[in-house]
VOGU-3710 file (C-alpha; in Angstrom, 3 decimals, decimal comma):
1> mldilkgvaa> -42,048/134,683/-17,174  -40,173/133,846/-19,870  -39,225/130,144/-17,804  -42,743/129,686/-17,312  -43,585/129,893/-20,894  -40,737/127,668/-21,804  -42,193/125,152/-19,413  -45,768/125,338/-20,796  -43,788/124,746/-24,803  -42,029/121,719/-23,135
11> aavalalavl> -44,563/120,133/-21,444  -46,526/120,818/-24,761  -44,218/118,781/-27,150  -44,183/116,354/-24,604  -47,773/115,670/-24,503  -47,744/116,092/-28,253  -45,199/113,295/-28,648  -46,857/110,905/-26,401  -49,949/111,073/-27,878  -48,466/110,905/-31,333
21> clrglsvtlv> -46,463/107,357/-30,136  -49,428/105,825/-28,440  -52,302/106,185/-31,328  -53,298/102,818/-32,064  -52,271/101,165/-29,223  -54,660/99,937/-26,279  -56,255/101,556/-23,474  -54,421/100,250/-20,976  -51,010/101,219/-22,888  -51,826/104,827/-23,613
31> cvglavvvfl> -53,170/104,859/-20,154  -50,149/104,244/-18,416  -47,885/105,774/-21,340  -49,449/109,064/-20,663  -48,967/108,302/-16,761  -45,291/107,813/-17,140  -44,623/110,910/-19,047  -46,851/113,306/-16,903  -45,501/111,601/-14,097  -41,493/111,933/-15,397
41> lpllmpngrw> -41,949/115,584/-16,983  -42,273/117,468/-13,574  -38,417/115,802/-12,315  -36,733/116,974/-15,655  -37,592/120,661/-15,243  -34,859/122,754/-14,388  -36,099/125,280/-12,094  -39,107/126,194/-10,286  -40,554/128,521/-13,061  -40,119/125,849/-15,713
51> ligcvglyga> -41,874/123,468/-13,096  -44,882/125,909/-12,869  -45,435/126,293/-16,407  -45,577/122,625/-17,090  -48,052/121,630/-14,304  -50,048/124,502/-15,368  -50,572/123,401/-18,803  -51,066/119,928/-17,745  -53,524/120,842/-14,943  -55,698/123,200/-17,656
61> tigllapstd> -55,730/120,391/-20,057  -57,002/118,016/-17,584  -59,459/120,482/-16,329  -61,020/121,373/-19,786  -61,298/117,322/-20,835  -62,883/116,545/-17,506  -66,640/117,890/-18,069  -66,780/116,209/-21,669  -67,132/112,473/-20,052  -70,042/111,183/-20,058
71> dswagivesg> -71,578/107,665/-19,574  -70,658/106,245/-23,066  -67,896/104,091/-23,742  -65,667/107,037/-25,081  -66,372/108,825/-22,230  -65,189/106,097/-19,664  -62,154/105,493/-21,203  -61,381/109,227/-21,353  -61,970/109,790/-17,443  -60,089/106,907/-16,894
81> iltcaslalg> -57,265/108,107/-18,697  -57,569/111,768/-16,999  -57,806/110,624/-13,351  -54,260/108,475/-14,343  -52,772/111,578/-15,352  -54,180/113,393/-12,582  -52,677/110,839/-9,913  -49,193/110,678/-11,920  -49,113/114,970/-12,256  -49,471/114,979/-8,544
91> lgvaarflfr> -47,050/112,235/-7,911  -44,554/113,763/-9,804  -44,644/117,057/-8,167  -44,262/115,695/-4,869  -41,132/113,532/-6,033  -39,286/116,502/-7,166  -39,820/117,906/-3,953  -38,906/114,835/-1,836  -36,401/113,689/-3,907  -33,861/116,500/-4,535
101> appkfdikll> -32,566/116,364/-8,125  -28,538/117,313/-9,067  -27,784/120,709/-8,048  -28,210/122,177/-11,653  -32,162/120,240/-11,474  -32,353/121,839/-8,063  -35,489/123,511/-7,531  -35,946/127,147/-7,023  -39,485/128,613/-6,893  -40,456/132,047/-6,849
111> risvrclvlt> -41,229/133,416/-3,622  -44,814/133,270/-2,327  -46,284/136,216/-0,327  -49,433/136,302/1,240  -50,598/139,155/-0,871  -49,724/136,725/-4,035  -51,563/134,347/-2,458  -54,603/136,561/-1,390  -54,709/137,902/-4,767  -54,255/134,373/-6,991
121> gcaaiavava> -57,296/133,362/-4,337  -59,636/136,238/-5,410  -58,641/135,662/-9,090  -59,141/132,204/-8,904  -63,046/132,976/-7,403  -63,463/135,373/-9,651  -63,056/133,309/-12,642  -65,321/130,527/-10,871  -68,171/132,909/-10,518  -68,038/134,405/-14,027
131> ysafvmqsak> -67,879/130,834/-15,425  -70,567/129,648/-13,501  -72,520/132,666/-14,217  -71,657/132,253/-18,120  -72,812/128,587/-17,951  -75,955/129,580/-16,342  -77,244/131,881/-18,542  -75,741/129,946/-21,813  -78,030/126,974/-20,411  -81,126/128,900/-19,743
141> agaelvaagr> -80,846/130,710/-22,958  -80,115/127,453/-24,861  -83,296/125,710/-23,121  -85,693/128,431/-24,068  -83,915/128,457/-27,880  -84,555/124,803/-27,946  -87,824/125,016/-26,691  -89,035/127,517/-28,785  -92,266/128,281/-26,552  -92,968/124,760/-26,167
151> pycievatst> -93,456/123,246/-23,249  -90,484/122,423/-21,179  -88,586/121,569/-18,023  -85,132/120,549/-17,057  -83,728/117,920/-14,587  -80,135/117,276/-13,362  -78,372/114,238/-12,458  -78,078/113,202/-8,341  -75,111/111,468/-7,050  -76,906/108,196/-7,399
161> gsyetlrsri> -77,043/108,344/-11,181  -80,864/109,107/-11,052  -82,158/112,537/-11,944  -84,413/115,043/-9,943  -86,127/118,465/-11,281  -84,297/121,580/-11,261  -84,556/123,412/-7,789  -83,596/126,903/-9,306  -81,351/128,564/-11,769  -78,368/127,812/-9,351
171> dlagfymrgn> -78,720/124,594/-10,692  -77,508/125,625/-14,087  -74,469/127,074/-12,954  -70,682/125,945/-13,375  -70,525/122,150/-13,233  -73,907/121,891/-11,002  -75,273/119,908/-14,374  -72,434/117,479/-14,346  -73,807/113,744/-14,154  -72,233/111,165/-11,923
181> ganhavlvvr> -72,057/108,177/-14,450  -74,842/109,641/-16,023  -75,815/112,506/-18,710  -75,220/115,960/-17,632  -78,483/117,748/-17,246  -81,189/116,904/-19,339  -84,007/119,196/-21,169  -87,316/117,587/-21,849  -89,624/119,249/-24,733  -93,020/118,493/-25,122
191> dsgklelyhw> -94,380/118,821/-29,030  -97,507/117,665/-29,843  -97,942/115,108/-27,187  -94,381/113,478/-27,419  -91,313/114,380/-25,433  -88,240/115,509/-27,249  -85,196/114,683/-24,780  -81,691/116,853/-25,049  -78,669/116,676/-22,994  -76,356/119,582/-21,810
201> syrhnrfesg> -72,971/119,449/-23,258  -69,898/121,250/-21,721  -67,778/120,727/-24,687  -69,983/122,453/-26,862  -71,716/124,659/-24,515  -75,376/123,650/-25,755  -78,061/121,197/-25,302  -77,702/118,449/-27,685  -80,298/115,582/-29,024  -80,299/112,668/-27,148
211> anigpliyce> -80,645/111,448/-23,461  -79,884/108,127/-22,043  -81,959/108,336/-19,034  -84,689/105,337/-19,804  -88,435/106,218/-19,530  -88,531/108,230/-16,779  -88,922/111,812/-16,449  -88,722/113,232/-13,333  -89,615/117,351/-14,074  -92,934/118,683/-15,470
221> pdpdflkhpr> -92,697/120,560/-18,832  -94,351/124,097/-18,433  -93,800/126,934/-21,019  -92,235/129,251/-18,576  -90,440/126,145/-16,196  -87,951/128,660/-15,440  -89,551/131,533/-14,054  -91,534/129,204/-11,411  -90,134/127,921/-8,523  -89,688/124,043/-8,302
231> svdtlnflfq> -90,487/121,989/-4,891  -87,868/119,756/-3,551  -90,311/117,880/-1,730  -91,516/115,795/-4,002  -90,446/113,412/-6,774  -92,552/113,939/-10,045  -92,174/111,697/-13,175  -93,996/109,657/-15,855  -93,738/106,315/-15,402  -96,026/103,360/-17,712
241> gyrfsipray> -98,795/105,964/-18,423  -98,932/107,726/-15,375  -98,020/111,043/-13,662  -96,517/110,293/-10,184  -95,648/112,771/-7,474  -94,176/110,921/-4,311  -93,258/112,984/-1,352  -89,706/112,613/-0,827  -90,225/111,446/2,928  -91,395/107,893/1,107
251> tpgvsassrt> -87,863/107,568/-0,387  -89,513/106,394/-3,523  -87,309/104,295/-5,653  -88,153/103,208/-9,633  -87,155/100,120/-11,511  -87,976/100,588/-15,475  -87,126/96,707/-16,168  -89,472/95,283/-13,668  -92,039/98,442/-14,034  -91,740/98,731/-9,997
261> itiaataprf> -91,794/101,749/-7,795  -90,574/101,133/-4,193  -91,624/103,129/-1,092  -90,579/103,398/2,310  -93,912/102,847/4,563  -94,735/101,012/7,232  -97,883/98,547/7,573  -100,911/98,919/8,253  -101,443/102,768/7,810  -98,395/103,223/5,359
271> rpdhgyrsrt> -97,328/106,481/6,516  -93,943/107,485/5,316  -90,509/106,516/6,546  -87,595/108,444/5,963  -85,535/105,422/7,023  -85,400/103,365/4,112  -85,470/99,484/4,167  -85,331/99,299/8,649  -83,605/96,287/9,872  -86,337/95,223/12,712
281> ppinyvtvti> -89,853/94,148/11,664  -91,862/94,702/9,970  -89,277/95,693/6,575  -90,727/99,128/5,986  -90,385/98,875/1,910  -93,421/98,550/-0,354  -93,026/97,535/-4,002  -95,965/98,542/-6,192  -95,657/96,768/-9,743  -97,663/98,577/-12,841
291> gadaklqswr> -100,050/95,485/-14,016  -99,514/92,049/-12,740  -96,799/90,532/-10,555  -95,810/87,250/-11,331  -94,955/86,526/-7,607  -98,713/86,625/-6,495  -99,767/83,390/-8,617  -96,169/81,603/-8,255  -95,698/81,998/-4,262  -99,172/80,294/-3,378
301> trqsvrdevn> -97,948/76,875/-2,232  -99,574/73,370/-3,527  -99,802/70,044/-2,522  -96,524/68,271/-3,879  -93,944/65,980/-3,167  -92,059/68,481/-1,117  -95,192/70,351/0,448  -98,264/69,106/2,338  -100,914/71,366/2,376  -103,871/71,005/4,939
311> glgedrglik> -106,677/73,157/4,948  -107,845/75,086/7,903  -111,048/76,572/6,856  -111,711/79,967/6,013  -110,263/82,946/8,360  -111,412/86,487/8,079  -112,751/86,082/4,407  -109,529/84,113/3,457  -108,441/80,299/2,848  -106,484/79,339/5,584
321> eriesmspqs> -103,955/76,465/4,891  -101,153/75,111/6,787  -97,942/73,800/5,002  -95,773/71,005/6,138  -92,456/71,569/4,050  -89,408/69,995/3,815  -87,675/73,576/4,177  -88,213/74,629/7,752  -87,626/78,348/6,830  -90,549/78,290/4,676
331> prlqyyelep> -93,929/79,988/5,927  -95,806/77,364/7,773  -99,367/79,433/7,092  -100,842/80,687/3,925  -103,872/82,785/3,586  -105,309/83,726/0,607  -108,445/85,077/-1,524  -109,605/83,612/-5,426  -110,657/85,723/-7,967  -114,026/83,747/-9,789
341> ngdvktlvlc> -111,651/83,043/-12,509  -109,251/80,918/-9,711  -106,432/83,268/-9,791  -104,957/84,623/-6,770  -106,190/87,794/-5,690  -104,726/88,229/-2,128  -101,950/86,071/-0,911  -100,250/86,158/2,904  -97,570/84,181/4,083  -96,820/83,622/7,832
351> feeaqyqcth> -95,155/81,631/10,186  -96,857/80,553/13,023  -94,341/82,276/15,758  -95,895/85,901/16,443  -92,621/87,669/16,444  -92,167/87,001/12,865  -93,218/89,229/9,873  -95,612/88,403/7,167  -95,053/88,573/3,584  -98,875/90,228/2,100
361> lfsdgrfsyy> -99,258/90,367/-1,921  -102,375/91,595/-3,433  -103,842/93,174/-6,777  -106,467/95,836/-7,057  -106,617/94,887/-11,193  -104,269/98,121/-12,024  -101,219/97,489/-9,503  -99,889/94,625/-7,453  -98,858/95,368/-4,072  -96,173/93,736/-2,403
371> ffhmpadlrd> -95,179/94,535/1,481  -94,603/92,999/5,057  -96,533/93,533/8,547  -96,756/91,762/11,773  -99,641/88,714/12,333  -101,635/90,422/14,445  -101,902/93,215/11,469  -104,230/90,515/9,797  -107,203/90,719/11,606  -107,930/93,999/9,534
381> wrgmqqalvs> -106,356/92,784/5,801  -108,920/94,534/3,969  -108,536/97,973/5,334  -104,993/97,687/5,427  -104,993/96,708/1,493  -107,272/99,864/1,069  -104,787/102,227/3,309  -102,389/101,037/0,432  -104,240/101,551/-2,517  -105,410/105,471/-1,111
391> tvssfiqgse> -102,024/106,132/-0,367  -100,773/104,684/-3,753  -103,647/106,480/-5,918  -102,823/109,507/-4,169  -99,334/109,895/-5,790  -100,872/109,910/-9,128  -101,771/113,111/-10,421  -103,253/111,631/-14,540  -102,452/109,795/-16,871  -100,024/110,621/-20,182
401> etadvsqhsv> -101,184/107,788/-22,258  -100,075/109,761/-25,423  -96,713/110,220/-23,689  -93,680/109,186/-26,459  -90,252/109,630/-25,542  -88,072/110,073/-28,420  -84,388/108,905/-27,484  -80,777/108,471/-29,245  -77,727/107,197/-27,986  -75,223/109,981/-26,765
411> q> -71,750/109,800/-28,583
//
């Protein structure tokens, strides 16, 4: 036991000296310097007990610091250093076993019995369960304390960097709340029409003010949020003044920068497609832009030096034109409908060959729509547009005209 403590002390001293010597240097030098120290020290331990103490200290240090990383610059740097240290520690231990040192440094590890392994495993499981329960209770109590009776909800980060509403209290346990390149769990509190955001800090074991999640809120604040089960079948969020609830079968995606929502659905009836962006025509994704979409006006081809436009009369209420373009890959036919002021209301671009899909854009005054369909579907273009408008309208649960999200940068 004394040798294990000596290994812990030696590792602590070496780590402290390395940190002091590397202070003020560039991130790359700090990362390389610490990696070298962590790699070499296991090779210098006189026996197996010293080695256990050394590896135990470094492993515990890395494990304690890892949850504190986030998507800030400091968090990214810390994550890189911890990753290098983890790899160096593993390589150092492996090198100690593979390349035998001189006899006086020969490793004589303690004999490990089956009983020892079982007891160690049970102890590790017990510690993990206890820690998970502690974090779950801390997060629950912390959320209710911050909310103080106001409507609140909690959303957790997904593997893609976005968020989803909390499904059950189990999502608060252990490291379930840890984000992947994003904040950890986010607490949303509604106060007099405004939304206050907080992020979970593993380092301080509490919700702290501020969250870098943009304008989207994927959960619905409720005074008893944690007492109600949350459905995992729909994605609920606030976006551009609207409250959306979209079934996950549509594989919804949201872009705050372009004010768009993308769903996987195939014309002409726009039923949900679980597979996203099919490779076979027609491509099964629909883009919905909140407000006007500039493509609706700019993609209509007009007479120019490069393009000759010939009128073909009217087809089912749409103006039909053939385009002779210098680019052979360009659509040959365009159909469009104009507003009284001359703006394009509907625009359909097709090739003359029936096997190629058409690009369809239109606006209903509130949203702009962009999708694909086969040329035969153009026979009922009004019914197709109405089906899409009805589908998107079914996602809207209300508006949040006064909603305001207070955000702060997470340090």
